[in-house]
C-alpha positions as CSV (number, residue, x, y, z in Angstrom):
1,X,47.6,77.7,155.0
2,X,46.9,74.6,157.8
3,X,47.2,75.8,161.2
4,X,48.0,78.8,160.3
5,X,44.3,78.9,158.4
6,X,43.0,77.5,161.6
7,X,44.7,80.4,164.1
8,X,42.8,82.7,161.8
9,X,39.4,81.0,160.7
10,X,37.6,81.8,164.2
11,X,38.1,85.5,164.0
12,X,34.3,86.8,163.8
13,X,35.9,89.2,160.9
14,X,38.4,87.5,158.3
15,X,40.4,90.4,156.2
16,X,41.6,89.5,153.2
17,X,44.5,91.6,152.2
18,X,45.5,92.3,148.5
19,X,48.7,92.6,148.1
20,X,50.7,92.1,144.6
21,X,55.1,92.8,146.5
22,X,54.4,89.5,149.7
23,X,53.6,86.3,149.3
24,X,52.6,85.9,152.8
25,X,49.9,83.7,153.1
26,X,49.2,82.2,156.2
27,X,50.8,79.1,156.4
28,X,51.8,78.0,159.9
29,X,49.7,81.4,161.8
30,X,51.6,83.9,159.8
31,X,49.2,86.8,159.2
32,X,48.6,89.8,160.6
33,X,46.7,90.4,164.2
34,X,44.6,93.7,164.8
35,X,42.1,92.6,167.2
36,X,41.0,88.8,169.1
37,X,38.4,89.0,166.8
38,X,39.7,90.1,163.6
39,X,42.3,88.5,161.2
40,X,44.3,89.7,158.0
41,X,45.5,86.6,155.6
42,X,46.9,86.3,151.9
43,X,46.2,82.7,150.8
44,X,44.3,79.5,151.6
45,X,45.0,75.8,151.5
46,X,44.8,73.5,153.4
47,X,47.7,71.0,151.6
48,X,47.8,68.0,154.4
49,X,47.1,65.3,152.2
50,X,50.3,66.1,150.5
51,X,51.8,65.7,154.2
52,X,51.0,61.9,154.6
53,X,48.9,64.4,157.6
54,X,45.1,65.4,157.5
55,X,43.5,69.0,157.5
56,X,43.3,69.8,161.7
57,X,42.9,73.4,164.0
58,X,39.7,73.0,163.2
59,X,39.5,72.2,159.1
60,X,36.9,69.7,159.4
61,X,34.0,72.4,160.7
62,X,34.7,75.7,158.3
63,X,34.9,73.5,155.2
64,X,32.2,70.7,156.1
65,X,30.1,73.9,156.1
66,X,31.7,75.7,152.8
67,X,28.6,75.6,150.2
68,X,28.2,72.7,148.6
69,X,31.6,70.1,148.5
70,X,33.4,72.6,147.9
71,X,35.3,71.8,151.3
72,X,35.7,68.0,150.3
73,X,37.4,69.5,147.2
74,X,40.0,72.2,148.8
75,X,41.0,69.1,152.2
76,X,41.7,65.7,149.7
77,X,42.9,67.4,146.7
78,X,44.6,71.0,148.8
79,X,44.4,73.2,146.0
80,X,45.4,76.9,147.2
81,X,42.2,79.9,147.4
82,X,42.3,83.5,146.6
83,X,41.8,86.1,148.9
84,X,39.1,87.2,146.2
85,X,38.1,83.4,146.1
86,X,38.1,83.4,150.3
87,X,35.4,86.2,150.6
88,X,32.9,85.0,147.6
89,X,32.8,81.9,150.0
90,X,33.1,82.4,153.1
91,X,36.1,82.4,154.3
92,X,36.9,85.9,154.8
93,X,34.7,88.7,155.5
94,X,36.7,91.9,154.2
95,X,39.0,92.6,151.5
96,X,40.8,96.0,150.8
97,X,44.8,96.7,149.3
98,X,47.4,96.7,151.5
99,X,47.6,100.7,151.2
100,X,44.6,101.0,153.1
101,X,46.2,98.7,156.3
102,X,47.5,101.1,158.4
103,X,44.5,102.8,158.0
104,X,42.4,100.0,159.1
105,X,44.5,99.8,162.3
106,X,44.4,103.8,162.6
107,X,40.5,102.4,163.0
108,X,40.1,100.1,164.7
109,X,42.9,100.7,167.1
110,X,40.8,103.9,168.3
111,X,37.5,101.7,168.9
112,X,36.8,101.9,172.4
113,X,33.3,99.2,172.1
114,X,33.6,95.9,171.8
115,X,30.4,96.1,169.4
116,X,30.2,93.9,166.3
117,X,28.5,96.2,164.5
118,X,31.0,99.0,164.9
119,X,34.1,97.2,164.6
120,X,32.0,95.8,161.4
121,X,30.9,99.1,159.8
122,X,34.4,100.1,160.9
123,X,35.8,97.0,158.5
124,X,33.5,98.2,155.9
125,X,34.9,102.4,155.5
126,X,38.2,100.3,153.8
127,X,36.8,97.1,152.3
128,X,36.3,97.0,147.7
129,X,33.5,95.5,146.1
130,X,35.3,92.1,144.5
131,X,34.7,89.0,142.1
132,X,36.2,85.9,141.4
133,X,37.5,86.5,137.4
134,X,35.8,83.7,135.1
135,X,39.2,80.7,136.1
136,X,38.4,80.6,139.4
137,X,37.8,77.0,140.6
138,X,34.6,78.7,142.2
139,X,33.2,78.1,139.0
140,X,33.7,74.3,139.0
141,X,30.7,74.3,141.5
142,X,28.7,72.3,139.9
143,X,31.0,69.4,138.8
144,X,32.6,69.1,142.3
145,X,29.4,68.5,143.3
146,X,29.0,65.9,140.8
147,X,31.6,64.6,141.5
148,X,33.1,65.1,145.0
149,X,29.4,64.2,147.3
150,X,30.9,60.5,146.5
151,X,30.8,58.6,149.5
152,X,34.2,56.8,149.4
153,X,38.1,58.9,148.1
154,X,37.2,55.8,145.1
155,X,34.5,56.8,143.5
156,X,35.3,60.4,144.0
157,X,38.4,59.1,141.5
158,X,36.0,57.6,139.7
159,X,33.0,60.4,138.7
160,X,36.8,62.7,137.5
161,X,37.9,60.5,135.7
162,X,34.5,59.8,134.3
163,X,34.0,63.8,133.6
164,X,37.2,64.1,132.5
165,X,36.6,61.3,129.5
166,X,32.6,63.2,128.4
167,X,34.4,67.1,128.7
168,X,37.8,67.5,128.1
169,X,38.3,69.3,131.1
170,X,42.0,70.7,131.8
171,X,40.8,70.7,135.0
172,X,39.9,67.6,135.6
173,X,43.6,66.0,134.8
174,X,44.5,68.2,137.2
175,X,43.4,67.4,140.3
176,X,43.4,63.7,139.3
177,X,47.2,64.2,139.6
178,X,46.4,66.1,142.7
179,X,44.6,63.4,144.9
180,X,46.7,60.3,143.6
181,X,49.9,62.0,144.4
182,X,48.4,62.7,148.1
183,X,48.5,59.8,151.0
184,X,46.5,57.2,150.1
185,X,45.9,56.5,153.7
186,X,45.2,60.2,154.6
187,X,42.6,60.7,151.4
188,X,40.7,57.8,153.4
189,X,41.3,59.6,157.1
190,X,39.9,63.3,155.2
191,X,37.7,62.5,153.6
192,X,35.5,60.7,156.9
193,X,36.8,63.3,159.2
194,X,34.9,66.2,156.9
195,X,32.1,64.4,156.7
196,X,31.6,63.9,160.0
197,X,32.7,67.0,161.0
198,X,29.1,68.2,159.4
199,X,28.1,67.3,162.3
200,X,29.5,67.8,164.8
201,X,30.5,70.9,167.3
202,X,34.1,72.8,166.3
203,X,34.8,71.8,169.9
204,X,33.8,68.1,168.7
205,X,36.1,68.7,165.6
206,X,39.1,70.0,167.6
207,X,38.9,67.1,169.7
208,X,38.6,64.1,167.3
209,X,40.9,66.0,164.6
210,X,43.2,65.9,168.0
211,X,42.8,62.4,168.7
212,X,43.8,61.6,164.6
213,X,46.7,63.3,165.0
214,X,47.9,61.6,168.1
215,X,47.4,58.6,166.3
216,X,49.1,59.5,163.2
217,X,52.6,60.8,164.9
218,X,52.3,57.4,167.1
219,X,53.6,55.5,163.5
220,X,51.4,52.3,164.8
221,X,49.4,52.2,161.8
222,X,51.6,54.6,159.2
223,X,55.0,56.4,158.8
224,X,52.9,59.0,156.1
225,X,53.3,61.7,157.6
226,X,57.2,61.7,158.6
227,X,57.6,60.0,155.1
228,X,55.6,63.6,153.4
229,X,57.9,65.5,155.9
230,X,61.0,64.2,154.1
231,X,59.6,64.7,150.7
232,X,58.0,68.3,151.2
233,X,60.8,70.1,153.7
234,X,64.1,67.4,153.9
235,X,65.2,66.3,151.0
236,X,62.5,68.0,149.0
237,X,62.4,65.2,146.0
238,X,58.2,65.1,145.8
239,X,58.7,61.3,145.6
240,X,57.2,60.2,148.6
241,X,56.9,56.3,149.3
242,X,53.1,56.1,150.9
243,X,52.5,53.0,153.2
244,X,49.8,51.6,151.9
245,X,50.8,53.1,148.5
246,X,47.5,52.4,147.1
247,X,43.7,53.3,148.0
248,X,43.0,49.5,147.4
249,X,45.5,48.7,150.7
250,X,44.2,51.2,153.0
251,X,41.4,49.4,154.7
252,X,38.9,50.6,156.7
253,X,40.7,49.3,160.5
254,X,43.3,51.1,159.3
255,X,40.7,54.1,159.0
256,X,38.9,53.1,161.9
257,X,42.2,52.8,164.8
258,X,42.5,57.0,163.6
259,X,39.5,58.1,164.5
260,X,39.5,55.5,167.7
261,X,39.5,56.8,171.4
262,X,43.2,57.6,172.8
263,X,44.8,55.4,175.5
264,X,44.8,56.1,179.3
265,X,48.7,57.9,179.1
266,X,47.4,60.3,176.3
267,X,44.7,61.8,177.4
268,X,41.9,63.0,175.2
269,X,41.5,67.1,174.2
270,X,39.5,68.8,177.4
271,X,38.7,72.6,176.0
272,X,38.6,75.6,178.7
273,X,35.1,75.9,177.3
274,X,34.4,77.3,181.0
275,X,36.8,80.7,180.8
276,X,36.6,81.4,176.7
277,X,34.1,84.6,175.7
278,X,31.0,82.3,173.2
279,X,31.7,81.2,169.5
280,X,30.2,78.5,168.0
């Protein structure tokens, strides 16, 4: 989840492990790494709007490149995807059981080449062919596209309410509940971030997200991040008092301030691009 996904997703190969005996996920960077281009994970999610924050660590790049408006849905609601769903939408490249993990490690560890075709062929030997179940959110992609393609959070909520009234779909009600529990300011910041990410490079997304993060933790506009941490991680009352408390009270100037350039005492993010291998 969150920053942990940012560590895993730039990997050329991302292996989802089917592990029914433990509940590990990629929150906070907790994953097993077999090589610089290979990461393993169980569950994917970006729950930041529920914390008064925004999806960062490259999230606006990879979420904006998912099919249709699935990225907006995941970013705004914080909904989780399981391993099979990660394969289906392209967030993971291989799916394998935990029982085969030692074999994968042994096979990859013996390779004496950095040829990605050889590495991929090795992983393919231990990969399973999997399909999403009927209850997967990925089967809601048409509804997601109809509702989350709108330009504002308010319009997205209106579309979901209309969909719920016409279809009596419980999924719509659950999705609306998640949006209403999130920070209104974070929702608007996140939607704009994902939309801008559609037209930016990975480096540009990282630089913008860094700017949003620092402007957020500065508390110049809102204390939502601290309040979200308090409500979910410290007191665990799950009753955050967001500021502003409603979407109607979140002004354009408030959102713009999170995307504004940092002041002279806080330098912009500079990536050592000349020192790394090509990525995107």
